[in-house]
NUSE-159399 format. One record per residue (C-alpha): x, y, z; residue in one letter. Coordinates in Angstrom, 1 decimal, decimal comma. Example, Ala and Ser with C-alpha at 12.3 -4.5 7.8 and 13.67 -1.06 7.14 Angstrom:
<nodes>
<node><east>12,3</east><north>-4,5</north><up>7,8</up><rest>a</rest></node>
<node><east>13,7</east><north>-1,1</north><up>7,1</up><rest>s</rest></node>
</nodes>
This chain:
<nodes>
<node><east>-23,5</east><north>158,0</north><up>-92,0</up><rest>m</rest></node>
<node><east>-26,9</east><north>159,2</north><up>-90,8</up><rest>e</rest></node>
<node><east>-26,7</east><north>162,3</north><up>-93,1</up><rest>n</rest></node>
<node><east>-25,6</east><north>160,1</north><up>-96,1</up><rest>f</rest></node>
<node><east>-28,6</east><north>157,8</north><up>-95,6</up><rest>c</rest></node>
<node><east>-31,0</east><north>160,7</north><up>-95,4</up><rest>l</rest></node>
<node><east>-29,6</east><north>162,2</north><up>-98,6</up><rest>s</rest></node>
<node><east>-29,8</east><north>158,9</north><up>-100,3</up><rest>s</rest></node>
<node><east>-33,4</east><north>158,4</north><up>-99,3</up><rest>h</rest></node>
<node><east>-34,2</east><north>161,9</north><up>-100,5</up><rest>q</rest></node>
<node><east>-32,8</east><north>161,1</north><up>-103,9</up><rest>r</rest></node>
<node><east>-34,9</east><north>158,0</north><up>-104,2</up><rest>v</rest></node>
<node><east>-38,0</east><north>160,1</north><up>-103,0</up><rest>f</rest></node>
<node><east>-37,4</east><north>162,8</north><up>-105,6</up><rest>f</rest></node>
<node><east>-36,7</east><north>160,2</north><up>-108,3</up><rest>s</rest></node>
<node><east>-40,1</east><north>158,6</north><up>-107,6</up><rest>f</rest></node>
<node><east>-41,8</east><north>161,9</north><up>-107,8</up><rest>l</rest></node>
<node><east>-40,1</east><north>162,5</north><up>-111,2</up><rest>n</rest></node>
<node><east>-41,2</east><north>159,1</north><up>-112,5</up><rest>i</rest></node>
<node><east>-44,8</east><north>159,7</north><up>-111,4</up><rest>l</rest></node>
<node><east>-44,9</east><north>163,1</north><up>-113,2</up><rest>c</rest></node>
<node><east>-43,3</east><north>161,8</north><up>-116,4</up><rest>k</rest></node>
<node><east>-46,0</east><north>159,2</north><up>-116,6</up><rest>h</rest></node>
<node><east>-48,7</east><north>161,8</north><up>-116,2</up><rest>g</rest></node>
<node><east>-49,5</east><north>161,1</north><up>-112,5</up><rest>f</rest></node>
<node><east>-48,7</east><north>164,7</north><up>-111,4</up><rest>i</rest></node>
<node><east>-51,6</east><north>165,0</north><up>-108,9</up><rest>e</rest></node>
<node><east>-50,6</east><north>161,7</north><up>-107,4</up><rest>e</rest></node>
<node><east>-47,0</east><north>162,8</north><up>-107,1</up><rest>a</rest></node>
<node><east>-48,1</east><north>166,0</north><up>-105,3</up><rest>e</rest></node>
<node><east>-50,3</east><north>164,0</north><up>-103,0</up><rest>e</rest></node>
<node><east>-47,5</east><north>161,6</north><up>-102,2</up><rest>f</rest></node>
<node><east>-45,2</east><north>164,5</north><up>-101,5</up><rest>m</rest></node>
<node><east>-47,7</east><north>166,1</north><up>-99,1</up><rest>l</rest></node>
<node><east>-48,5</east><north>162,8</north><up>-97,3</up><rest>v</rest></node>
<node><east>-44,8</east><north>162,2</north><up>-96,6</up><rest>n</rest></node>
<node><east>-44,0</east><north>165,7</north><up>-95,5</up><rest>k</rest></node>
<node><east>-43,1</east><north>164,5</north><up>-91,9</up><rest>k</rest></node>
<node><east>-40,5</east><north>162,1</north><up>-93,3</up><rest>l</rest></node>
<node><east>-39,4</east><north>164,4</north><up>-96,1</up><rest>f</rest></node>
<node><east>-40,1</east><north>168,1</north><up>-95,1</up><rest>p</rest></node>
<node><east>-41,6</east><north>170,2</north><up>-97,9</up><rest>l</rest></node>
<node><east>-39,0</east><north>172,2</north><up>-99,9</up><rest>g</rest></node>
<node><east>-38,4</east><north>173,9</north><up>-103,2</up><rest>i</rest></node>
<node><east>-36,9</east><north>170,8</north><up>-104,8</up><rest>d</rest></node>
<node><east>-40,0</east><north>168,7</north><up>-104,4</up><rest>g</rest></node>
<node><east>-42,3</east><north>171,5</north><up>-105,5</up><rest>f</rest></node>
<node><east>-40,2</east><north>172,2</north><up>-108,5</up><rest>n</rest></node>
<node><east>-40,7</east><north>168,6</north><up>-109,7</up><rest>i</rest></node>
<node><east>-44,5</east><north>169,1</north><up>-109,5</up><rest>i</rest></node>
<node><east>-44,2</east><north>172,5</north><up>-111,1</up><rest>l</rest></node>
<node><east>-42,2</east><north>171,1</north><up>-113,9</up><rest>n</rest></node>
<node><east>-44,8</east><north>168,5</north><up>-114,4</up><rest>g</rest></node>
<node><east>-47,6</east><north>171,0</north><up>-114,8</up><rest>w</rest></node>
<node><east>-45,5</east><north>173,5</north><up>-116,8</up><rest>c</rest></node>
<node><east>-43,6</east><north>171,3</north><up>-119,2</up><rest>n</rest></node>
<node><east>-45,1</east><north>167,8</north><up>-119,3</up><rest>l</rest></node>
<node><east>-48,8</east><north>168,7</north><up>-119,3</up><rest>v</rest></node>
<node><east>-48,8</east><north>172,5</north><up>-119,8</up><rest>v</rest></node>
<node><east>-51,6</east><north>173,3</north><up>-117,4</up><rest>d</rest></node>
<node><east>-51,2</east><north>176,9</north><up>-116,4</up><rest>i</rest></node>
<node><east>-54,1</east><north>176,8</north><up>-113,9</up><rest>f</rest></node>
<node><east>-52,5</east><north>174,0</north><up>-111,9</up><rest>e</rest></node>
<node><east>-49,1</east><north>175,6</north><up>-112,2</up><rest>a</rest></node>
<node><east>-50,4</east><north>178,9</north><up>-110,7</up><rest>k</rest></node>
<node><east>-52,1</east><north>176,9</north><up>-107,9</up><rest>r</rest></node>
<node><east>-48,8</east><north>175,2</north><up>-107,1</up><rest>v</rest></node>
<node><east>-47,1</east><north>178,6</north><up>-107,2</up><rest>w</rest></node>
<node><east>-49,6</east><north>179,9</north><up>-104,6</up><rest>r</rest></node>
<node><east>-49,0</east><north>176,8</north><up>-102,5</up><rest>e</rest></node>
<node><east>-45,3</east><north>177,8</north><up>-102,3</up><rest>l</rest></node>
<node><east>-46,3</east><north>181,1</north><up>-100,7</up><rest>s</rest></node>
<node><east>-48,7</east><north>179,3</north><up>-98,3</up><rest>k</rest></node>
<node><east>-45,9</east><north>176,9</north><up>-97,2</up><rest>q</rest></node>
<node><east>-43,5</east><north>179,9</north><up>-96,9</up><rest>c</rest></node>
<node><east>-41,2</east><north>178,3</north><up>-99,5</up><rest>i</rest></node>
<node><east>-39,2</east><north>180,8</north><up>-101,6</up><rest>v</rest></node>
<node><east>-39,1</east><north>180,0</north><up>-105,3</up><rest>p</rest></node>
<node><east>-35,7</east><north>179,6</north><up>-107,0</up><rest>n</rest></node>
<node><east>-34,4</east><north>180,1</north><up>-110,5</up><rest>g</rest></node>
<node><east>-35,8</east><north>176,8</north><up>-111,7</up><rest>a</rest></node>
<node><east>-39,2</east><north>177,7</north><up>-110,4</up><rest>s</rest></node>
<node><east>-39,3</east><north>180,9</north><up>-112,4</up><rest>y</rest></node>
<node><east>-37,9</east><north>179,1</north><up>-115,5</up><rest>t</rest></node>
<node><east>-40,7</east><north>176,6</north><up>-115,4</up><rest>y</rest></node>
<node><east>-43,4</east><north>179,3</north><up>-114,9</up><rest>m</rest></node>
<node><east>-42,1</east><north>181,5</north><up>-117,7</up><rest>i</rest></node>
<node><east>-42,0</east><north>178,5</north><up>-120,1</up><rest>a</rest></node>
<node><east>-45,6</east><north>177,7</north><up>-119,2</up><rest>c</rest></node>
<node><east>-46,8</east><north>181,3</north><up>-119,7</up><rest>f</rest></node>
<node><east>-45,0</east><north>181,4</north><up>-123,0</up><rest>s</rest></node>
<node><east>-46,5</east><north>178,1</north><up>-124,2</up><rest>k</rest></node>
<node><east>-50,1</east><north>179,2</north><up>-123,5</up><rest>v</rest></node>
<node><east>-49,6</east><north>182,6</north><up>-125,1</up><rest>g</rest></node>
<node><east>-49,4</east><north>184,8</north><up>-122,1</up><rest>n</rest></node>
<node><east>-46,9</east><north>187,5</north><up>-122,9</up><rest>l</rest></node>
<node><east>-47,7</east><north>189,8</north><up>-120,0</up><rest>f</rest></node>
<node><east>-47,1</east><north>187,2</north><up>-117,3</up><rest>d</rest></node>
<node><east>-44,0</east><north>185,8</north><up>-119,1</up><rest>s</rest></node>
<node><east>-42,4</east><north>189,3</north><up>-118,9</up><rest>l</rest></node>
<node><east>-43,7</east><north>189,9</north><up>-115,4</up><rest>r</rest></node>
<node><east>-42,1</east><north>186,7</north><up>-114,0</up><rest>f</rest></node>
<node><east>-38,9</east><north>187,4</north><up>-116,0</up><rest>y</rest></node>
<node><east>-38,6</east><north>190,9</north><up>-114,3</up><rest>d</rest></node>
<node><east>-39,4</east><north>189,4</north><up>-110,9</up><rest>e</rest></node>
<node><east>-36,9</east><north>186,6</north><up>-111,4</up><rest>m</rest></node>
<node><east>-34,1</east><north>189,2</north><up>-112,1</up><rest>k</rest></node>
<node><east>-35,2</east><north>191,4</north><up>-109,1</up><rest>k</rest></node>
<node><east>-34,8</east><north>188,4</north><up>-106,8</up><rest>r</rest></node>
<node><east>-31,3</east><north>187,8</north><up>-108,0</up><rest>g</rest></node>
<node><east>-31,8</east><north>184,7</north><up>-110,2</up><rest>w</rest></node>
<node><east>-29,9</east><north>184,7</north><up>-113,5</up><rest>v</rest></node>
<node><east>-32,1</east><north>183,7</north><up>-116,5</up><rest>p</rest></node>
<node><east>-30,6</east><north>181,0</north><up>-118,7</up><rest>g</rest></node>
<node><east>-31,2</east><north>180,0</north><up>-122,3</up><rest>n</rest></node>
<node><east>-34,5</east><north>178,3</north><up>-121,5</up><rest>s</rest></node>
<node><east>-35,9</east><north>181,6</north><up>-120,2</up><rest>v</rest></node>
<node><east>-34,8</east><north>183,6</north><up>-123,2</up><rest>y</rest></node>
<node><east>-36,0</east><north>180,9</north><up>-125,6</up><rest>n</rest></node>
<node><east>-39,4</east><north>181,1</north><up>-124,0</up><rest>a</rest></node>
<node><east>-39,4</east><north>184,9</north><up>-124,3</up><rest>l</rest></node>
<node><east>-38,4</east><north>185,0</north><up>-127,9</up><rest>v</rest></node>
<node><east>-41,2</east><north>182,5</north><up>-128,7</up><rest>y</rest></node>
<node><east>-44,0</east><north>184,4</north><up>-127,0</up><rest>i</rest></node>
<node><east>-42,7</east><north>187,8</north><up>-128,4</up><rest>l</rest></node>
<node><east>-42,7</east><north>186,4</north><up>-131,9</up><rest>t</rest></node>
<node><east>-46,0</east><north>184,7</north><up>-131,5</up><rest>r</rest></node>
<node><east>-47,5</east><north>188,0</north><up>-130,3</up><rest>e</rest></node>
<node><east>-46,1</east><north>189,9</north><up>-133,4</up><rest>n</rest></node>
<node><east>-43,2</east><north>191,4</north><up>-131,6</up><rest>c</rest></node>
<node><east>-40,4</east><north>190,1</north><up>-133,8</up><rest>l</rest></node>
<node><east>-38,1</east><north>193,1</north><up>-133,4</up><rest>k</rest></node>
<node><east>-38,3</east><north>192,7</north><up>-129,6</up><rest>e</rest></node>
<node><east>-37,6</east><north>189,0</north><up>-129,9</up><rest>a</rest></node>
<node><east>-34,5</east><north>189,7</north><up>-132,0</up><rest>l</rest></node>
<node><east>-33,3</east><north>192,3</north><up>-129,4</up><rest>k</rest></node>
<node><east>-33,5</east><north>189,5</north><up>-126,9</up><rest>i</rest></node>
<node><east>-31,2</east><north>187,4</north><up>-129,1</up><rest>v</rest></node>
<node><east>-28,7</east><north>190,3</north><up>-129,3</up><rest>d</rest></node>
<node><east>-28,9</east><north>190,7</north><up>-125,5</up><rest>k</rest></node>
<node><east>-28,1</east><north>187,0</north><up>-125,1</up><rest>m</rest></node>
<node><east>-25,0</east><north>187,5</north><up>-127,2</up><rest>k</rest></node>
<node><east>-24,0</east><north>190,6</north><up>-125,2</up><rest>n</rest></node>
<node><east>-24,2</east><north>188,8</north><up>-121,8</up><rest>i</rest></node>
<node><east>-22,3</east><north>185,8</north><up>-123,1</up><rest>g</rest></node>
<node><east>-25,3</east><north>183,4</north><up>-123,5</up><rest>l</rest></node>
<node><east>-24,9</east><north>182,0</north><up>-127,0</up><rest>l</rest></node>
<node><east>-28,2</east><north>181,5</north><up>-128,8</up><rest>p</rest></node>
<node><east>-28,6</east><north>177,9</north><up>-130,0</up><rest>d</rest></node>
<node><east>-30,8</east><north>176,1</north><up>-132,5</up><rest>s</rest></node>
<node><east>-33,6</east><north>176,0</north><up>-129,9</up><rest>a</rest></node>
<node><east>-33,5</east><north>179,9</north><up>-129,7</up><rest>t</rest></node>
<node><east>-33,8</east><north>180,3</north><up>-133,4</up><rest>y</rest></node>
<node><east>-36,4</east><north>177,6</north><up>-133,7</up><rest>n</rest></node>
<node><east>-38,4</east><north>179,4</north><up>-131,1</up><rest>s</rest></node>
<node><east>-38,7</east><north>182,3</north><up>-133,5</up><rest>i</rest></node>
<node><east>-39,0</east><north>180,4</north><up>-136,8</up><rest>i</rest></node>
<node><east>-41,8</east><north>178,1</north><up>-135,6</up><rest>s</rest></node>
<node><east>-44,4</east><north>180,8</north><up>-134,7</up><rest>p</rest></node>
<node><east>-43,5</east><north>182,7</north><up>-137,8</up><rest>l</rest></node>
<node><east>-44,2</east><north>179,6</north><up>-139,9</up><rest>c</rest></node>
<node><east>-47,4</east><north>179,0</north><up>-138,0</up><rest>e</rest></node>
<node><east>-48,5</east><north>182,5</north><up>-138,9</up><rest>a</rest></node>
<node><east>-47,5</east><north>181,8</north><up>-142,6</up><rest>s</rest></node>
<node><east>-44,8</east><north>184,6</north><up>-142,4</up><rest>k</rest></node>
<node><east>-42,4</east><north>182,6</north><up>-144,5</up><rest>l</rest></node>
<node><east>-40,3</east><north>185,6</north><up>-145,7</up><rest>e</rest></node>
<node><east>-39,5</east><north>186,7</north><up>-142,1</up><rest>e</rest></node>
<node><east>-38,9</east><north>183,1</north><up>-141,1</up><rest>a</rest></node>
<node><east>-36,3</east><north>182,7</north><up>-144,0</up><rest>r</rest></node>
<node><east>-34,5</east><north>185,9</north><up>-142,8</up><rest>k</rest></node>
<node><east>-34,3</east><north>184,4</north><up>-139,3</up><rest>v</rest></node>
<node><east>-33,0</east><north>181,2</north><up>-140,8</up><rest>l</rest></node>
<node><east>-30,3</east><north>183,2</north><up>-142,7</up><rest>a</rest></node>
<node><east>-29,3</east><north>184,7</north><up>-139,3</up><rest>m</rest></node>
<node><east>-29,2</east><north>181,3</north><up>-137,8</up><rest>m</rest></node>
<node><east>-26,8</east><north>180,0</north><up>-140,5</up><rest>i</rest></node>
<node><east>-24,7</east><north>183,2</north><up>-140,3</up><rest>e</rest></node>
<node><east>-24,2</east><north>182,4</north><up>-136,6</up><rest>d</rest></node>
<node><east>-22,9</east><north>178,9</north><up>-137,7</up><rest>t</rest></node>
<node><east>-25,9</east><north>177,2</north><up>-136,2</up><rest>i</rest></node>
<node><east>-27,2</east><north>174,3</north><up>-138,4</up><rest>s</rest></node>
<node><east>-31,0</east><north>173,9</north><up>-139,0</up><rest>p</rest></node>
<node><east>-32,5</east><north>170,9</north><up>-137,2</up><rest>t</rest></node>
<node><east>-35,5</east><north>168,6</north><up>-137,7</up><rest>f</rest></node>
<node><east>-37,5</east><north>171,2</north><up>-135,8</up><rest>v</rest></node>
<node><east>-36,5</east><north>173,9</north><up>-138,2</up><rest>t</rest></node>
<node><east>-37,4</east><north>172,0</north><up>-141,3</up><rest>y</rest></node>
<node><east>-40,6</east><north>170,7</north><up>-139,8</up><rest>h</rest></node>
<node><east>-41,7</east><north>174,3</north><up>-139,0</up><rest>a</rest></node>
<node><east>-41,2</east><north>175,3</north><up>-142,6</up><rest>f</rest></node>
<node><east>-42,9</east><north>172,2</north><up>-143,9</up><rest>l</rest></node>
<node><east>-46,1</east><north>173,1</north><up>-141,9</up><rest>r</rest></node>
<node><east>-46,4</east><north>176,2</north><up>-144,1</up><rest>a</rest></node>
<node><east>-45,0</east><north>175,2</north><up>-147,5</up><rest>s</rest></node>
<node><east>-46,6</east><north>174,6</north><up>-150,9</up><rest>s</rest></node>
<node><east>-46,0</east><north>171,3</north><up>-152,7</up><rest>i</rest></node>
<node><east>-43,0</east><north>172,6</north><up>-154,7</up><rest>e</rest></node>
<node><east>-41,5</east><north>174,1</north><up>-151,5</up><rest>q</rest></node>
<node><east>-42,1</east><north>170,9</north><up>-149,7</up><rest>t</rest></node>
<node><east>-40,1</east><north>168,8</north><up>-152,1</up><rest>f</rest></node>
<node><east>-37,3</east><north>171,5</north><up>-152,0</up><rest>e</rest></node>
<node><east>-37,2</east><north>171,2</north><up>-148,2</up><rest>l</rest></node>
<node><east>-37,3</east><north>167,4</north><up>-148,3</up><rest>l</rest></node>
<node><east>-34,3</east><north>167,4</north><up>-150,7</up><rest>n</rest></node>
<node><east>-32,4</east><north>169,9</north><up>-148,4</up><rest>n</rest></node>
<node><east>-33,1</east><north>167,7</north><up>-145,4</up><rest>m</rest></node>
<node><east>-31,6</east><north>164,7</north><up>-147,3</up><rest>r</rest></node>
<node><east>-28,6</east><north>166,8</north><up>-148,4</up><rest>k</rest></node>
<node><east>-27,8</east><north>167,8</north><up>-144,9</up><rest>h</rest></node>
<node><east>-28,3</east><north>164,4</north><up>-143,4</up><rest>g</rest></node>
<node><east>-31,5</east><north>165,2</north><up>-141,6</up><rest>l</rest></node>
<node><east>-33,7</east><north>162,5</north><up>-143,0</up><rest>g</rest></node>
<node><east>-36,5</east><north>163,1</north><up>-143,8</up><rest>p</rest></node>
<node><east>-37,9</east><north>160,5</north><up>-141,5</up><rest>n</rest></node>
<node><east>-41,3</east><north>158,8</north><up>-140,9</up><rest>k</rest></node>
<node><east>-42,5</east><north>161,7</north><up>-138,7</up><rest>d</rest></node>
<node><east>-41,6</east><north>164,2</north><up>-141,4</up><rest>t</rest></node>
<node><east>-43,9</east><north>162,4</north><up>-143,9</up><rest>f</rest></node>
<node><east>-46,7</east><north>162,0</north><up>-141,3</up><rest>l</rest></node>
<node><east>-46,6</east><north>165,8</north><up>-140,8</up><rest>l</rest></node>
<node><east>-46,5</east><north>166,6</north><up>-144,6</up><rest>v</rest></node>
<node><east>-49,3</east><north>164,1</north><up>-145,5</up><rest>l</rest></node>
<node><east>-51,5</east><north>165,4</north><up>-142,8</up><rest>d</rest></node>
<node><east>-50,9</east><north>169,0</north><up>-143,8</up><rest>r</rest></node>
<node><east>-52,0</east><north>168,4</north><up>-147,4</up><rest>f</rest></node>
<node><east>-55,1</east><north>166,5</north><up>-146,4</up><rest>f</rest></node>
<node><east>-56,0</east><north>169,4</north><up>-144,0</up><rest>n</rest></node>
<node><east>-55,6</east><north>171,8</north><up>-147,0</up><rest>l</rest></node>
<node><east>-58,1</east><north>169,6</north><up>-148,9</up><rest>k</rest></node>
<node><east>-55,3</east><north>168,7</north><up>-151,4</up><rest>e</rest></node>
<node><east>-55,4</east><north>164,8</north><up>-151,5</up><rest>p</rest></node>
<node><east>-53,7</east><north>164,9</north><up>-154,9</up><rest>e</rest></node>
<node><east>-50,6</east><north>166,5</north><up>-153,4</up><rest>n</rest></node>
<node><east>-50,7</east><north>164,0</north><up>-150,5</up><rest>a</rest></node>
<node><east>-50,6</east><north>161,2</north><up>-153,1</up><rest>l</rest></node>
<node><east>-47,7</east><north>162,9</north><up>-154,8</up><rest>k</rest></node>
<node><east>-45,8</east><north>162,9</north><up>-151,5</up><rest>i</rest></node>
<node><east>-46,8</east><north>159,3</north><up>-150,9</up><rest>w</rest></node>
<node><east>-45,4</east><north>158,3</north><up>-154,3</up><rest>a</rest></node>
<node><east>-42,0</east><north>159,8</north><up>-153,4</up><rest>e</rest></node>
<node><east>-41,6</east><north>158,5</north><up>-149,9</up><rest>m</rest></node>
<node><east>-39,5</east><north>155,4</north><up>-150,8</up><rest>k</rest></node>
<node><east>-37,1</east><north>157,6</north><up>-152,9</up><rest>s</rest></node>
<node><east>-36,2</east><north>159,1</north><up>-149,5</up><rest>y</rest></node>
<node><east>-35,6</east><north>155,6</north><up>-148,1</up><rest>k</rest></node>
<node><east>-38,7</east><north>155,9</north><up>-145,9</up><rest>v</rest></node>
<node><east>-40,9</east><north>152,8</north><up>-145,8</up><rest>i</rest></node>
<node><east>-44,5</east><north>153,5</north><up>-144,9</up><rest>p</rest></node>
<node><east>-45,6</east><north>151,9</north><up>-141,7</up><rest>d</rest></node>
<node><east>-49,1</east><north>151,2</north><up>-140,2</up><rest>s</rest></node>
<node><east>-49,4</east><north>154,9</north><up>-139,0</up><rest>a</rest></node>
<node><east>-48,9</east><north>156,1</north><up>-142,6</up><rest>h</rest></node>
<node><east>-51,3</east><north>153,6</north><up>-144,1</up><rest>y</rest></node>
<node><east>-53,9</east><north>154,5</north><up>-141,4</up><rest>t</rest></node>
<node><east>-53,6</east><north>158,2</north><up>-142,1</up><rest>l</rest></node>
<node><east>-53,8</east><north>157,8</north><up>-145,9</up><rest>m</rest></node>
<node><east>-56,7</east><north>155,3</north><up>-145,9</up><rest>v</rest></node>
<node><east>-58,8</east><north>157,3</north><up>-143,4</up><rest>e</rest></node>
<node><east>-58,2</east><north>160,7</north><up>-145,1</up><rest>r</rest></node>
<node><east>-58,7</east><north>159,4</north><up>-148,6</up><rest>l</rest></node>
<node><east>-62,1</east><north>157,9</north><up>-147,5</up><rest>l</rest></node>
<node><east>-63,0</east><north>161,3</north><up>-146,0</up><rest>e</rest></node>
<node><east>-62,2</east><north>162,9</north><up>-149,4</up><rest>c</rest></node>
<node><east>-64,4</east><north>160,4</north><up>-151,3</up><rest>g</rest></node>
<node><east>-61,5</east><north>158,6</north><up>-152,9</up><rest>m</rest></node>
<node><east>-62,6</east><north>155,2</north><up>-151,7</up><rest>s</rest></node>
<node><east>-61,0</east><north>153,3</north><up>-154,7</up><rest>f</rest></node>
<node><east>-57,5</east><north>154,6</north><up>-154,0</up><rest>r</rest></node>
<node><east>-58,1</east><north>154,1</north><up>-150,2</up><rest>a</rest></node>
<node><east>-58,9</east><north>150,4</north><up>-150,9</up><rest>k</rest></node>
<node><east>-55,8</east><north>150,0</north><up>-153,0</up><rest>e</rest></node>
<node><east>-53,6</east><north>151,4</north><up>-150,2</up><rest>l</rest></node>
<node><east>-55,4</east><north>149,2</north><up>-147,7</up><rest>y</rest></node>
<node><east>-54,6</east><north>146,2</north><up>-149,7</up><rest>a</rest></node>
<node><east>-50,9</east><north>147,2</north><up>-150,0</up><rest>e</rest></node>
<node><east>-50,3</east><north>147,4</north><up>-146,3</up><rest>r</rest></node>
<node><east>-48,6</east><north>144,7</north><up>-144,3</up><rest>n</rest></node>
<node><east>-51,2</east><north>142,0</north><up>-143,6</up><rest>p</rest></node>
<node><east>-49,8</east><north>141,6</north><up>-140,1</up><rest>e</rest></node>
<node><east>-50,9</east><north>145,2</north><up>-139,3</up><rest>d</rest></node>
<node><east>-54,5</east><north>144,4</north><up>-138,6</up><rest>e</rest></node>
<node><east>-56,6</east><north>147,5</north><up>-138,0</up><rest>n</rest></node>
<node><east>-60,3</east><north>146,7</north><up>-137,1</up><rest>p</rest></node>
<node><east>-61,1</east><north>150,4</north><up>-137,4</up><rest>k</rest></node>
<node><east>-59,9</east><north>150,7</north><up>-141,0</up><rest>l</rest></node>
<node><east>-61,7</east><north>147,4</north><up>-141,9</up><rest>q</rest></node>
<node><east>-64,9</east><north>148,8</north><up>-140,5</up><rest>k</rest></node>
<node><east>-64,4</east><north>152,1</north><up>-142,4</up><rest>l</rest></node>
<node><east>-63,8</east><north>150,3</north><up>-145,7</up><rest>i</rest></node>
<node><east>-66,8</east><north>148,1</north><up>-145,2</up><rest>m</rest></node>
<node><east>-69,1</east><north>151,0</north><up>-144,3</up><rest>m</rest></node>
<node><east>-67,9</east><north>153,0</north><up>-147,3</up><rest>k</rest></node>
<node><east>-68,7</east><north>150,0</north><up>-149,6</up><rest>g</rest></node>
<node><east>-72,1</east><north>149,5</north><up>-148,1</up><rest>q</rest></node>
<node><east>-72,9</east><north>153,2</north><up>-148,5</up><rest>s</rest></node>
<node><east>-71,9</east><north>153,1</north><up>-152,2</up><rest>k</rest></node>
<node><east>-74,0</east><north>150,0</north><up>-152,8</up><rest>r</rest></node>
<node><east>-77,0</east><north>151,7</north><up>-151,0</up><rest>k</rest></node>
<node><east>-76,6</east><north>154,8</north><up>-153,2</up><rest>q</rest></node>
<node><east>-76,5</east><north>152,6</north><up>-156,4</up><rest>r</rest></node>
<node><east>-79,7</east><north>150,7</north><up>-155,3</up><rest>h</rest></node>
<node><east>-81,5</east><north>154,0</north><up>-154,6</up><rest>q</rest></node>
<node><east>-80,4</east><north>155,4</north><up>-158,0</up><rest>s</rest></node>
<node><east>-81,6</east><north>152,2</north><up>-159,8</up><rest>l</rest></node>
<node><east>-84,9</east><north>152,3</north><up>-157,9</up><rest>r</rest></node>
<node><east>-85,4</east><north>156,0</north><up>-158,8</up><rest>a</rest></node>
<node><east>-84,7</east><north>155,4</north><up>-162,5</up><rest>s</rest></node>
<node><east>-87,0</east><north>152,4</north><up>-162,7</up><rest>s</rest></node>
<node><east>-89,9</east><north>154,4</north><up>-161,1</up><rest>l</rest></node>
<node><east>-89,4</east><north>157,1</north><up>-163,7</up><rest>s</rest></node>
</nodes>
């Protein structure tokens, strides 16, 4: 009964650490763990919760390395989960050398890498222009009985699209489909981040055809992309077609459109969209921007009239 109570209390303790980390209070979670070390002796399970917070929830490699050093100071041996978190973090921050170093060390210590580790490796290898090596990792996964999944292929497709290597990304997509793995939202969103207006509509139609939306997030991504490319006309084309995909613009879409149209000097169209939005979605920031733009235009007209009268 005594052992059962202790185990039950530990579960509650670890659950509390997890909750703190998930809400961004990772430092507080670590401090709470250390303060209570007499009641709950320090071990790898508690440290892994903190490590996961820094590696996957916040992605702070400096804090992750500090916690890793703390493991050594406390004479606590890292386990497979510890290595998985660190490799994921090194991969996310673009550190190929340490990703591979920790992978080798993990295997030497007898821990068997899982899909998460290999997905992190193919991502960083692709990002660092080592696509052939990334594809070799995929083959290795198949050979050892670890089936690549959509996350594996997305980990290759995403960095290729980020680098505008669409031809290579399409070849990987073909491999993905050949392995009977269906593209996901992540797959389509990766391609949308690098596509022209014609390709964008083609992708949106494919998403609809395969029952993958597109959804509200898809359109936020696409609209933002064309504004970043200084192509407001294409953003307006996308906006005009949103409802045909059964997506009703919400306050986030209106805010993005109005703000970015004002930035592009298209204040008349911005005001039209501002008037279209749901009146219940009050946005003081947008109101202020619209008013400031109006005042600025009036000021310019007055200056122009004054200059012409003086001449």
